[in-house]
C-alpha positions as CSV (number, residue, x, y, z in Angstrom):
1,X,66.9,42.9,-130.2
2,X,68.0,40.8,-127.8
3,X,71.3,41.3,-125.6
4,X,73.4,38.9,-127.6
5,X,73.0,40.6,-130.3
6,X,73.3,44.4,-128.8
7,X,75.9,43.3,-127.6
8,X,77.1,42.4,-131.0
9,X,76.0,46.1,-132.2
10,X,77.8,47.7,-129.9
11,X,81.1,45.4,-130.7
12,X,80.9,47.0,-134.1
13,X,80.2,50.4,-132.9
14,X,83.3,50.7,-130.9
15,X,85.7,49.3,-133.9
16,X,84.1,51.6,-136.0
17,X,84.8,54.2,-133.1
18,X,88.6,53.2,-133.1
19,X,88.4,53.3,-136.8
20,X,87.6,56.6,-137.2
21,X,89.8,58.1,-134.9
22,X,92.4,56.3,-135.9
23,X,91.9,57.4,-139.2
24,X,90.9,61.1,-138.2
25,X,87.3,61.1,-139.1
26,X,85.7,62.4,-136.0
27,X,82.8,63.0,-137.5
28,X,82.2,59.3,-137.7
29,X,83.9,58.3,-134.5
30,X,81.4,60.9,-133.2
31,X,78.3,59.4,-134.9
32,X,79.2,56.1,-133.7
33,X,80.1,56.9,-130.3
34,X,76.6,57.9,-130.1
35,X,75.1,54.8,-131.0
36,X,77.7,53.0,-128.7
37,X,76.5,55.4,-125.5
38,X,72.2,54.4,-126.5
39,X,73.1,50.4,-126.9
40,X,74.9,50.4,-123.8
41,X,71.3,52.0,-122.2
42,X,69.7,48.8,-124.1
43,X,71.4,45.9,-122.4
44,X,69.7,44.5,-120.1
45,X,72.3,44.3,-117.6
46,X,70.3,41.6,-115.4
47,X,71.3,38.6,-117.4
48,X,75.3,39.4,-117.9
49,X,78.0,37.9,-116.1
50,X,79.5,40.6,-113.1
51,X,82.6,41.1,-115.5
52,X,80.5,42.3,-118.3
53,X,78.6,44.4,-116.5
54,X,82.4,45.8,-115.5
55,X,82.3,45.7,-119.0
56,X,79.7,48.6,-119.8
57,X,80.6,51.2,-117.3
58,X,84.3,51.3,-118.2
59,X,82.6,51.4,-121.8
60,X,80.6,54.4,-120.6
61,X,83.7,56.1,-118.9
62,X,86.0,55.3,-122.5
63,X,83.6,57.3,-124.5
64,X,84.0,60.3,-122.0
65,X,87.6,60.6,-122.3
66,X,89.2,63.4,-124.1
67,X,92.2,61.5,-125.0
68,X,91.5,60.5,-128.9
69,X,94.2,57.9,-128.8
70,X,93.6,56.5,-125.5
71,X,89.8,56.0,-126.4
72,X,90.5,54.7,-130.0
73,X,92.7,51.7,-127.9
74,X,90.2,51.1,-125.3
75,X,87.2,51.1,-128.2
76,X,89.2,48.4,-129.8
77,X,90.5,46.5,-126.7
78,X,86.3,46.4,-125.7
79,X,85.4,45.7,-129.0
80,X,87.1,42.3,-128.9
81,X,86.1,41.8,-125.8
82,X,82.5,42.0,-126.5
83,X,82.8,40.2,-129.5
84,X,84.4,36.8,-127.8
85,X,81.5,36.9,-125.4
86,X,78.9,36.6,-128.3
87,X,80.6,35.0,-130.0
88,X,81.3,32.3,-126.9
89,X,77.9,32.3,-125.3
């Protein structure tokens, strides 16, 4: 997969994390957090704009925080940012 596809898949994983946490489906959220973590590692960061590199670092931090509401909110925000990046690239 190329970087654009990986970032698009990461956006969907983050959206599923947010929905799972919001619904109280923590098993689903945990599974998609694992997938999102893998996808962050797969992205070729050398081809990204600086703000996207920064976003990927912040996504990794977001997935590690304990506050479920904050995690869900941030995951949804980064999902939207990544979707916009893919659509406008």
